[in-house]
C-alpha positions in Angstrom: 19.0 17.1 -3.1 20.3 15.3 -5.7 21.5 16.2 -9.1 18.1 14.7 -10.8 15.6 16.1 -8.3 17.8 19.9 -9.0 16.7 18.7 -12.6 13.3 17.6 -11.8 13.0 21.2 -9.5 13.9 23.5 -12.6 11.6 21.6 -15.1 8.9 22.8 -12.7 10.3 26.7 -13.1 10.6 25.8 -17.1 7.1 24.8 -16.8 5.4 27.5 -15.0 6.7 29.7 -17.5 5.4 28.4 -20.2 2.3 28.6 -18.7 2.3 31.9 -18.0 3.4 32.6 -21.9 0.1 31.2 -22.7 -2.1 32.3 -19.6 -0.9 35.3 -18.4 -3.2 36.1 -15.9 -2.5 33.0 -14.2 -1.3 32.4 -10.2 1.6 30.3 -9.7 1.6 28.7 -5.9 4.1 25.8 -5.9 6.3 23.6 -8.2 8.1 20.8 -6.1 10.0 18.0 -7.6 8.6 14.9 -6.9 9.0 11.3 -7.5 9.4 10.4 -11.5 8.8 14.0 -11.9 7.6 17.3 -11.2 4.3 19.4 -10.7 2.9 22.7 -10.4 0.0 23.9 -8.7 -2.1 26.9 -10.6 -5.0 28.7 -10.3 -6.2 29.6 -14.1 -9.2 31.5 -12.9 -12.1 31.7 -15.4 -10.0 29.8 -17.8 -9.5 26.6 -18.5 -7.1 23.8 -19.1 -6.7 20.2 -19.7 -5.0 17.7 -20.7 -5.7 18.9 -24.7 -3.5 21.5 -23.8 -0.1 19.5 -22.6 1.0 19.6 -25.6 1.3 23.2 -26.6 2.6 23.8 -22.9 5.1 20.9 -23.6 6.2 22.4 -26.8 7.0 25.9 -25.3 8.8 24.6 -22.7 11.6 22.7 -25.0 11.4 26.1 -26.9 12.4 27.9 -23.6 15.0 25.2 -22.3 17.6 26.3 -24.9 17.2 30.2 -23.6 17.9 29.4 -20.0 21.5 29.5 -19.9 22.0 30.2 -16.0 19.6 30.8 -12.3 20.3 33.7 -10.9 19.0 34.8 -7.4 18.6 37.4 -5.0 17.3 38.3 -1.3 14.6 40.7 -1.2 12.5 41.7 2.1 8.9 41.0 2.5 7.8 43.9 1.4 9.5 43.7 -2.1 8.3 40.5 -2.3 4.8 41.3 -1.4 4.8 44.5 -4.1 5.9 41.8 -6.2 3.0 39.1 -5.8 0.6 42.1 -4.9 -2.1 40.3 -6.7 -1.3 36.4 -5.9 -2.5 35.6 -2.8 -1.4 31.9 -2.8 2.6 33.7 -3.1 1.4 36.4 -0.3 0.6 33.3 2.1 4.0 31.6 1.4 5.7 34.9 1.8 4.0 35.2 5.3 5.2 31.6 6.6 8.7 32.5 5.5 8.8 35.8 7.2 7.2 33.9 10.4 9.9 30.9 9.9 12.4 34.0 9.9 13.6 32.4 6.8 15.3 35.0 4.1 12.9 35.5 1.1 14.5 34.3 -2.3 13.9 35.0 -6.0 15.1 32.9 -9.1 15.7 34.0 -12.4 16.1 31.7 -15.5 15.5 33.8 -18.9 12.7 36.1 -18.0 11.1 34.2 -15.5 11.3 35.0 -12.1 9.8 33.2 -9.0 9.2 33.2 -5.4 11.6 30.0 -4.4 14.3 28.3 -2.0 16.4 27.0 -4.4 18.0 23.6 -5.7 18.1 24.0 -9.5 20.8 23.0 -12.0 23.0 25.8 -12.9 22.7 25.9 -16.5 19.6 24.1 -17.7 20.5 24.2 -20.8 23.1 22.3 -21.3 22.7 20.0 -17.8 18.7 19.0 -19.3 18.4 17.5 -22.7 15.0 18.0 -23.9 13.8 14.1 -24.9 14.4 13.6 -20.8 11.1 15.2 -19.7 7.9 15.5 -21.2 4.6 16.5 -19.8 2.0 13.3 -18.2 -1.0 14.9 -16.7 -3.9 17.4 -15.2 -5.3 17.0 -12.1 -7.4 18.6 -9.6 -5.5 19.5 -6.0 -6.7 21.8 -3.0 -3.9 24.5 -2.2 -1.6 23.5 0.1 -4.1 19.6 0.5 -6.5 21.1 2.5 -10.1 20.9 0.7 -11.3 24.0 2.7 -9.6 26.1 0.3 -9.6 27.0 -3.3 -9.3 23.7 -5.6 -5.8 24.3 -7.7 -5.0 22.4 -11.2 -1.9 20.5 -10.7 0.1 19.5 -13.7 2.1 16.7 -13.8 5.7 15.9 -15.5 7.8 13.2 -15.7 11.4 13.8 -15.7 14.6 11.6 -15.8 18.7 11.4 -16.9 18.2 9.8 -19.9 15.8 9.5 -22.4 16.4 5.8 -22.2 15.3 5.9 -18.3 11.9 8.1 -19.5 11.0 5.9 -21.8 11.7 2.2 -19.7 9.3 4.4 -17.0 6.5 5.1 -19.5 6.6 1.3 -20.4 6.3 0.3 -17.4 3.4 2.8 -16.5 1.8 1.0 -19.7 2.2 -2.5 -18.1 1.0 -0.5 -14.6 -2.5 0.2 -16.5 -3.0 -3.3 -17.7 -2.7 -4.8 -14.0 -4.2 -2.0 -12.5 -6.4 -3.8 -9.2 -9.6 -1.5 -10.4 -9.6 -3.0 -14.0 -8.9 -6.3 -12.9 -11.0 -6.7 -9.5 -13.8 -5.9 -11.9 -12.8 -8.1 -15.0 -12.0 -11.3 -12.2 -14.9 -10.3 -10.4 -13.6 -9.9 -6.9 -14.9 -7.1 -5.9 -17.6 -4.1 -6.3 -18.6 -0.6 -4.5 -21.8 0.9 -4.2 -23.6 4.1 -3.8 -25.6 2.7 -1.2 -23.3 1.3 0.9 -20.8 4.4 0.6 -17.6 5.3 -0.8 -14.4 3.2 0.4 -16.4 0.0 1.8 -15.7 -2.7 -0.9 -18.3 -5.4 -1.0 -16.2 -8.9 -1.6 -18.3 -11.6 -4.5 -17.9 -15.1 -4.1 -14.1 -14.9 -6.0 -13.1 -12.3 -3.9 -13.7 -14.0 -0.6 -12.2 -17.1 -1.7 -9.1 -15.2 -2.3 -9.2 -13.4 1.0 -9.7 -16.9 2.7 -6.9 -18.2 0.8 -4.7 -15.2 2.4 -5.9 -15.4 6.1 -5.8 -19.4 6.2 -2.0 -19.3 4.9 -1.5 -16.6 7.3 -3.0 -18.9 10.4 -2.1 -22.1 9.0 1.9 -20.8 9.8 0.7 -18.7 12.8 -0.5 -21.7 15.2 2.6 -23.4 14.3 4.1 -20.9 16.8 1.4 -20.7 19.5 -0.9 -17.8 18.4 -4.4 -18.1 19.8 -7.6 -17.1 18.1 -9.3 -13.6 19.8 -12.3 -11.7 18.5 -13.1 -8.4 19.6 -15.9 -5.9 18.9 -16.2 -3.2 16.0 -17.4 -0.2 18.4 -16.0 0.7 21.8 -15.7 3.8 24.0 -13.3 6.5 23.0 -11.8 6.7 26.5 -10.5 3.5 25.1 -8.0 5.3 22.7 -7.8 8.3 25.0 -5.7 6.0 27.0 -4.1 4.4 24.7 -3.2 7.3 23.0 -4.7 6.9 19.7 -7.3 9.6 19.8 -4.6 12.5 20.9 -3.3 11.7 17.4 -6.0 10.1 15.3 -9.3 11.6 16.4 -9.4 13.2 13.4 -9.8 9.6 11.9 -12.4 8.3 13.8 -16.0 7.3 12.7 -18.4 8.1 15.8 -21.5 6.5 16.5 -24.4 7.3 18.8 -26.5 5.2 20.7 -30.1 5.4 19.8 -31.7 3.9 22.7 -28.6 4.1 25.3 -27.5 7.4 24.3 -24.3 6.8 24.6 -21.0 7.7 22.5 -18.9 5.3 20.5 -16.9 5.2 18.1 -15.7 2.4 15.1 -12.1 1.0 16.0 -9.7 2.8 14.0 -7.6 0.1 15.4 -7.4 -2.9 17.7 -4.2 -3.3 19.7 -5.8 -1.3 22.6 -8.5 -3.9 22.7 -6.3 -6.5 23.1 -5.1 -5.2 26.6 -8.2 -5.5 27.5 -8.6 -9.2 26.8 -5.1 -9.3 28.6 -6.3 -7.1 31.9 -9.5 -9.6 32.1 -7.8 -11.5 35.0 -4.7 -11.8 36.7 -1.2 -13.3 35.0 1.6 -15.1 36.1 5.0 -14.9 34.3 4.2 -18.8 33.7 1.4 -17.8 31.2 3.6 -15.9 29.1 4.2 -15.1 26.3 0.7 -15.0 25.2 0.0 -14.7 21.5 -3.6 -12.8 20.6 -4.4 -13.5 16.7 -7.2 -12.5 14.8 -8.6 -11.0 10.7 -10.9 -8.1 12.2 -12.2 -5.0 10.4 -10.9 -1.5 11.9 -12.1 2.0 10.2 -10.7 5.3 9.3 -12.7 8.3 8.2 -10.2 9.1 5.1 -11.0 12.3 3.1 -12.9 11.0 -0.3 -10.3 12.5 -2.4 -7.8 9.9 -1.1 -10.2 6.7 -1.6 -8.7 4.9 -4.8 -9.7 1.1 -5.0 -8.5 -1.3 -2.4 -5.7 1.0 -2.1 -7.2 3.7 0.1 -10.7 2.2 2.0 -12.8 3.4 4.9 -13.4 -0.5 6.3 -9.8 -2.0 6.3 -9.4 -5.8 7.3 -6.1 -6.7 9.2 -4.2 -9.4 10.4 -3.6 -8.3 13.1 -1.6 -10.2 16.3 -0.2 -8.9 19.9 2.2 -10.5 22.1 2.2 -10.2 25.6 5.3 -11.1 27.1 8.8 -10.8 29.5 12.1 -8.6 28.5 13.1 -12.2 28.2 11.0 -13.5 25.5 11.1 -10.6 23.2 14.2 -11.7 21.0 12.9 -15.1 20.2 9.2 -14.3 19.4 10.6 -11.3 17.1 12.4 -13.5 15.3 9.9 -16.7 15.1 7.8 -13.7 14.0 10.5 -13.4 11.3 10.3 -16.8 10.7 6.4 -16.5 10.1 6.9 -13.8 7.4 9.4 -15.7 5.6 7.0 -18.7 4.9 4.2 -16.6 4.3 6.2 -14.4 1.8 7.7 -17.5 0.7 4.6 -18.7 -0.8 3.9 -15.7 -3.2 7.4 -15.6 -4.4 8.7 -12.4 -2.6 11.2 -13.9 -0.3 14.5 -12.9 -1.6 16.8 -10.7 0.3 18.4 -7.5 -1.2 16.2 -8.6 -4.6 12.6 -8.6 -3.5 12.8 -7.3 -0.1 15.0 -5.2 2.5 14.2 -4.2 6.0 14.1 -1.2 7.6 14.8 -0.5 11.5 11.7 2.3 11.9 13.6 4.7 14.8 12.5 7.9 16.6 13.0 11.0 14.6 15.6 13.0 17.4 14.8 16.2 16.4 11.2 15.6 17.4 10.7 14.0 20.3 6.7 15.4 20.8 6.2 13.1 18.6 6.4 9.9 20.6 5.5 8.4 23.8 7.6 6.6 26.4 10.9 7.0 28.2 14.2 7.2 26.6 15.4 4.2 28.1 12.7 2.2 26.9 13.1 3.0 23.7 16.9 2.3 23.3 15.9 -0.6 24.7 13.5 -1.3 22.1 16.0 -0.3 19.4 19.0 -2.4 20.8 16.7 -5.7 21.1 15.2 -5.3 17.0 19.0 -4.2 16.3 19.8 -8.2 17.9 17.0 -9.9 15.6 18.6 -7.9 12.5 22.2 -9.2 13.1 21.5 -12.6 14.4 18.9 -13.2 11.3 21.0 -11.2 8.9 18.5 -9.0 8.0 21.5 -5.9 7.3 18.3 -3.3 8.5 18.9 0.2 7.5 18.7 2.7 10.1 15.7 4.9 9.5 15.1 7.9 11.5 11.3 9.2 11.7 9.6 5.9 10.8 9.1 4.5 14.3 5.3 3.8 15.3 4.8 6.4 18.2 4.7 4.2 21.2 7.6 1.9 19.7 10.5 1.4 17.1 9.8 -1.7 14.2 11.5 -3.8 11.3 9.6 -3.2 8.5 10.0 -5.2 5.6 9.6 -3.4 2.5 8.8 -5.7 -0.8 9.3 -5.4 -4.3 6.7 -6.0 -6.8 6.5 -7.4 -10.2 6.7 -3.6 -11.8 9.2 -2.4 -9.9 7.8 -0.8 -7.2 8.5 -0.7 -3.3 5.8 -1.9 -0.7 5.9 -1.7 3.2 3.7 -5.2 4.2 5.3 -7.2 7.2 6.3 -5.0 10.4 7.4 -5.8 13.7 6.4 -3.3 16.6 8.4 -3.1 20.1 5.8 -1.0 22.6 6.9 -0.8 26.3 4.0 2.2 26.2 0.6 0.7 25.8 0.9 -2.1 28.5 2.0 0.7 30.9 -0.6 3.6 29.9 -3.3 0.7 30.4 -1.7 -0.8 33.9 -1.0 -4.3 32.3 1.2 -6.6 35.3 2.1 -10.0 35.7 3.7 -11.6 38.9 7.1 -12.7 38.1 8.7 -15.6 39.7 9.5 -13.4 42.7 6.0 -12.9 43.5 6.6 -9.1 42.0 4.3 -7.3 39.9 5.9 -6.3 36.1 4.6 -4.3 33.3 4.7 -7.2 30.3 6.2 -6.0 26.8 3.8 -5.9 24.0 4.7 -6.8 20.6 2.5 -6.0 18.0 2.7 -7.9 14.6 1.3 -7.9 11.2 2.3 -10.1 8.2 0.3 -8.7 5.1 -0.6 -5.8 7.1 -4.1 -4.2 5.4 -5.2 -7.3 3.5 -7.2 -4.7 0.9 -3.6 -3.3 0.5 -1.9 -6.4 0.0 -4.9 -7.6 -2.2 -4.6 -4.2 -4.3 -0.6 -5.6 -4.1 -1.2 -9.3 -5.5 -3.3 -8.5 -8.1 -1.5 -6.2 -9.8 1.9 -8.4 -9.1 0.5 -11.4 -10.4 -1.6 -9.2 -13.3 -4.2 -11.5 -11.7 -2.5 -14.8 -13.0 -2.5 -16.3 -9.7 -0.7 -19.1 -9.4 -3.1 -22.5 -8.6 -3.9 -22.1 -4.4 -4.7 -18.5 -4.7 -6.8 -18.3 -7.6 -10.3 -18.1 -6.6 -11.5 -20.2 -9.5 -8.9 -23.1 -9.9 -9.5 -25.6 -12.2 -12.6 -25.2 -15.2 -14.2 -28.1 -17.0 -15.2 -27.8 -20.6 -17.2 -30.6 -22.0 -17.2 -30.6 -25.9 -20.8 -31.8 -26.5 -23.7 -32.3 -23.8 -23.3 -36.1 -24.7 -20.0 -35.1 -22.6 -22.0 -33.8 -19.6 -22.5 -36.9 -17.4 -18.4 -38.1 -17.7 -17.5 -34.3 -16.9 -20.0 -34.0 -13.9 -17.8 -37.5 -12.4 -14.7 -35.2 -12.7 -16.2 -32.1 -11.1 -17.5 -34.4 -8.3 -13.8 -35.8 -7.9 -12.0 -32.7 -8.0 -14.5 -31.3 -5.6 -14.2 -34.0 -3.5 -10.0 -33.3 -3.1 -11.2 -29.8 -2.0 -10.3 -28.2 -5.4 -12.0 -25.1 -6.4 -13.5 -26.2 -9.7 -16.5 -25.4 -11.8 -18.2 -27.2 -15.0 -19.0 -24.6 -17.8 -22.3 -26.5 -19.5 -23.3 -23.6 -21.0 -24.4 -23.4 -24.4 -21.7 -21.8 -25.9 -19.1 -22.8 -28.6 -16.4 -24.8 -27.7 -13.9 -22.0 -29.1 -15.8 -19.4 -26.9 -15.7 -21.5 -23.5 -11.7 -21.6 -23.8 -11.2 -18.2 -24.7 -13.2 -17.4 -21.6 -10.9 -20.0 -19.2 -8.1 -18.0 -20.6 -9.6 -14.2 -20.3 -10.5 -15.5 -16.6 -6.9 -16.0 -16.1 -7.5 -19.7 -15.3 -4.8 -21.7 -13.6 -6.2 -24.8 -16.0 -9.1 -25.7 -17.5 -10.3 -29.2 -18.7 -11.5 -30.0 -21.8 -13.6 -33.7 -22.1 -14.3 -34.6 -25.3 -15.4 -38.3 -26.9 -11.6 -40.0 -26.3 -11.6 -38.4 -22.5 -15.2 -40.8 -22.5 -13.7 -43.1 -24.0 -10.6 -43.9 -22.2 -11.8 -42.5 -18.4 -8.9 -39.6 -19.0 -8.7 -35.5 -18.8 -6.9 -33.4 -21.6 -5.4 -30.6 -18.6 -4.9 -27.5 -20.2 -3.3 -24.3 -18.7 -3.3 -21.0 -19.6 0.1 -21.0 -20.5 -0.8 -22.6 -23.9 0.6 -26.5 -22.7 -1.6 -28.9 -23.0 -1.2 -32.8 -21.7 -3.8 -36.2 -21.4 -3.7 -37.7 -17.8 -5.9 -40.4 -16.0 -8.7 -39.0 -13.6 -6.6 -40.3 -10.6 -3.0 -38.9 -11.7 -4.5 -35.3 -12.4 -6.4 -35.3 -9.0 -3.1 -35.9 -7.7 -1.0 -33.7 -9.5 -3.2 -30.9 -8.8 -4.0 -31.1 -5.2 0.3 -31.5 -5.3 0.3 -28.2 -7.1 -1.9 -27.1 -5.0 -0.5 -28.0 -1.3 2.9 -27.4 -2.1 2.2 -23.6 -3.0 3.9 -23.9 -6.2 4.4 -20.6 -8.0 
């Protein structure tokens, strides 16, 4: 643990101590340090605890802190520990787990509070932790050990940082995050919705939301096709045998949606991933080395039965749209194909202003966890070769990929591109994965130049990844104020009065003919309300048409940053199409 993690874990103890002062019958469970702070899960029994109670618990924490001069610990026997926690079934379960693992049972004490713990605290909390560097944040429900079959506990979250300034900066960032929340903006900008009749985790996209999605996928296809990708299409259901062969069923079958045929009685699953389907297109006929590489691409849905409590807006859904592509090639092709994928990633993310190595992204070489070989399929020799290929790609392109153990896919290592959004939050997005396993499991072959049968290599490629998650990131990154090329509504024409409508419609037609996404506000609302509406909708531009514009056959182009300029109609078309086509930010 780092020093900050020790502080946060210490504060989890301090929180528990304050709670039992006010709620002597509360049963404590676990209280770890987490990113940005700490939490403690507590069973309050018949008593209630809400966010209204946080201030008095926090006050007690700050008062108690000054008396915590040290942490002491002692090792106890299982019998002693069970006697101490005889009335706490949660602690008894933890004790049993510790005994089963053959580990020592330790109790840590600060002040007059003792808790079952493995350690990881600051030595002198009163001196090492300032009372203005932490605060209680919120209350939530949490199942004991994350299992919905277990009792529901109350989770109290706290924030903690090294300095008061760091805490204030984080709180400021969180306030900005609330303003940018994709659920809030998605509703305000009319991008997507959910329906109880359709079901949780199954988003419905409005015309505006679909226009935004197509802007993203059209961009990706226009880049990809330059590198020889071809579109394919696969069904949304399949026999589970497909995933048993690929190896996915053994790992993910609890996330499958199962489908029974009412007429045939056949049993299927909604596809939770796409790569096994693409192997069957490859395997549909004999292949020669002369055909390779074969690059299959599609934007398609897949479905995973996420737990209800994990569903959050578009961030975590059950119907997931993936920009999926798979390359079937020889080992000799691997480096060139991977390099071309990086070029696609670069061009794609440049359009969003996110391609700036070291500032807006870094790259992970995600490899196996050497301590858990049972979690991965395939031969060591192939894994080693695959890791070496990706390392060479990183070296050749200057990606400076950091080797991260335990983050590989179960079938192969990968290069993961980690991007930072406008709020400084890190997101794993694009990925390149090398797979020697699946082609072998499906018996894929090609005939090489010597007439011998060989097994192809499969490269899995995702650029945006989950389109739902990507939209979340873009909505929040731009705070809904999208660049012109991405905005669902790019221009709105606002005539001052009804007399200006004929010319406004002429302008509408000219802009529409240039494939700009343009609308006409011909409502009876006041001019001020129309302009406020355009700004509220975060439109890149709106065009005001009054007497002067009609007389001179011009338009007044106003932007959301309050700049205003008058242009001829032909000039404004040229200006807007240039900005759109260059994907200016």
